[in-house]
C-alpha angles and dihedrals in degrees: 000000000000119000118228115264116227126203098231094196091057089042091059090060092047092050091051092049093048091051090053091049089050093055108102097192128091102247096203094055092055091043091055088051092052091049093044092242143006091255093058089049094050090048091053095043092055089051092051089050091055093050100043091050093052113090092217089069096052109135098190095106103034095097089058098049130108121237093258090051091049090052089048092048093046091056089048088054091049094048091049091050094060091044086056092048089056094043096046096036091237119183122235087261093051090052091050089053090050094050091048092050092055092078090217132124098231130175090238088072089070093050092048104041102028116018100040099041094048092046090051096044097047110022117104114257091253094050090048091048089051098047107012097093090047093051091046093052094044093241082139126030121221146200138183113241109200113116117079133196090254102035139033124151093024094073090171090070099050109134105207108111135211108194118188118228108200093192093066097019093233138124121235112214113205141172103208096182139027090250090058091067112121107246140182090022111158116232092008099099097071112341120051122090096186136020144190103239122203108214139156110266107230114194118176090341094308122122111226097177134250120341134166129255133184109229133177111228107180139026115267087213102057105355095241115144114266120252114286093023125105114192134176147143119274095217139242121346131225114289090004087283121160091020099159091050120088100215100191149184131231136187122192124209107199096310114186123217130174114268088240088069094072105102093244107166088118115011113039142188120213121223090258093052104261118144122234111199122223116251090245125032091222100044088113091064093081096093094047095050091050088058094048091046089055094047091067092060093041092048088051095055092045092053086049087059093050092048095047093052096044095045094047092049091045088054096055101032110093121195140148126009118049117228132208089273091062093249129118114248121271104252092227086069094064112094091224088062103040091043087061098042109040093060088056090054087050092050090051094052091047098046094045089055092041093050091053090054091046093053092054090049089051093052091052089051094047090051089053092046091054085061094047094255110139098172093112097040097089095048092046090050093052092044097047092044093054097042092045086059095043098046099042095044089047093046095050091051094043095053092052092046090052092048092049093049087066094062122210095347088057089069091059114102085226088069087068098214095094089057089045090050097049091049093048099041096084091057089086085064110032123080088024127344108258096232091054093044088052087062092050090052093050092046092055089049093052091046091054094045089052093048091048093054097038085080118078088227111038111215116207092199088073089065120102124218094265091056101032089114090072090074087081089070095057110109134287087052116195110179110194121217111231123214102159126188121228089262094047093054089065089063105098091217093064095058093039096052090044092052092047090052092048090054094045092049098046091048091048091046091052090051089055093049099033093126092067112007125176117272096250096042097111097053092044094048093044094051091047093051095047093047091051090055093047092048091057090049091050088053087057092047089056092049090051096053093088093059100031103041121050119214134048096240092048091049092048092049096048091041088056090051090051093049092046086057090054096047097047089047088055091048090058090049096051095108089063096042092049091044094056090039092238089136117040136181118241135197088278092070145268110344089209089059092055089053095050092046089053092051091050093048089048091050091051088053096049095043099082088054098045095099092047091048091051093045086055088071085072095220117166122216087252091054094049093041090194128133089205093050102052115144096231090053095232094134099156092054092049094049090049094051092048093050089057090064092058106122092225089066093061087089129042092215116042123235087243092064097083098040101038119359099052095045089052094047093048092047091051091047092051092050092050093046095240126132125229089261090061097252122129117243110247 
């Protein structure tokens, strides 16, 4: 009896079509929810259409390019973006969407998210008036020079100096040592004409710590570095990540700039060299917090891409057991696969919504800062620090988990996730090393705990959203013992309260053992604190579904995604919860088993909607640029077609044959006593 032969390539298309037919949700409704409105989706979609139909933005050759070619291409993309902005009358927001859509690590990012916001937030009104329009129109190209060869996170120990010279009313920027060289600065290597330089302010021989200075780096006539400035590119990065970005170095040899080019909206220096302190020591944090706030949204959308590619591939890839239909099982149907991928989907949904909330909160804080009101600054700093760590760490892990779920093909550059991983990996280091930020989050938590209990009558109304979990420690403390059933685990309140108790208890425990804590305590406590905050926000997202997301099926699907986030977060925190006896097994069985069964059942309920929930992100094939994530599901055809573009395949016999392969073969044949026709010599 002969078995039926299936065309696996055709089957992939059928499997994808069937998965879409199985989805019960209205994809467009969920998509509008993710983009905050149908109008925002349509605006973005029209921009994407312009880009993917423009030959300048063709991505078919980028995996084969050298680093120099990638940089050159990146600048061509950037130039074309601003041509299109002018041609299509795009707003600044439209252009930001276009750049983000490109899926390229371009030097312009550093101008837009670091240089320009810092300049506008901290420059004196007269300086902003002089250069603001030029910066906004990209008549000059900027970068942010903070990190040095010898110091990164420890900004207080930066070595570059800015010495004030009262006689000429100038600052002298100088790099006194090799380790004071600015290093890793995006857009500095070959692109930037100007920069905001972080340097120690020296007045009358006294070091007043790091301040910011607006410095021209290159000539606007021929792009050569100005006298006294040595600039270059630091070279390739790990895994070829950030290829289009010219991370650079700079050394300053007693470079003079006018006094007016100190960013002096807050801290100032008088003409005779006296220092006027800012009203708040951390007013200069605004630019940094802006970048961190945006990292939450960006991380969410990146995880959305990873989830989309891996879930689509898992839907059409068949491997292993053969079913009654004679086909191998779809790998997404294996628990070991969907247990890895669906939590990534949940992370993306949560962080996209969370990022939107955080951006609104930042805008409110920035408006207050502009009026000199710093009341929201500490809360924003604590929140963005914790979320930067949580989102970047989660994203790096999720992208790699998604890639590995796709087996051998996932290692191909054509899968797209290797490229994504290499570009996102440094996010755990830039804008504050995660391990250092963990310490800042914990210090803020301990400070709030101490402040709360320094009063004879602790008042929970004094707590901010990021520290609201500490209310649980206010006497009389009545810590419940949780032994949830499978059904009870799916109630959002169960997980939210558990995660809040976990945060409260680990912070309290650290306060008691602060003289000699364990070595991993800062990472553990920071994670618990941030996850408690996010859990509370997820509870609000679930409550808002009835008003923000039309349709019962759609609400159920997204609610399940949010609950999956909560339950898998509890699962990762079980060590703490069990250690503090917050969750406890009963005669009915292991409490951790009921949690894991609840997670599995929830995954099984989400699984039929997975393709619909990923389609709701609205990514085109051009955006994903992944042979394994193509919308029609025909992954094998896509892989084959891409392989034909490999430059090595342009010739049947490689160039290396004459110089290396043939001599090696002849030498081996001679040693083995075999002629070139394969016959042994007699």
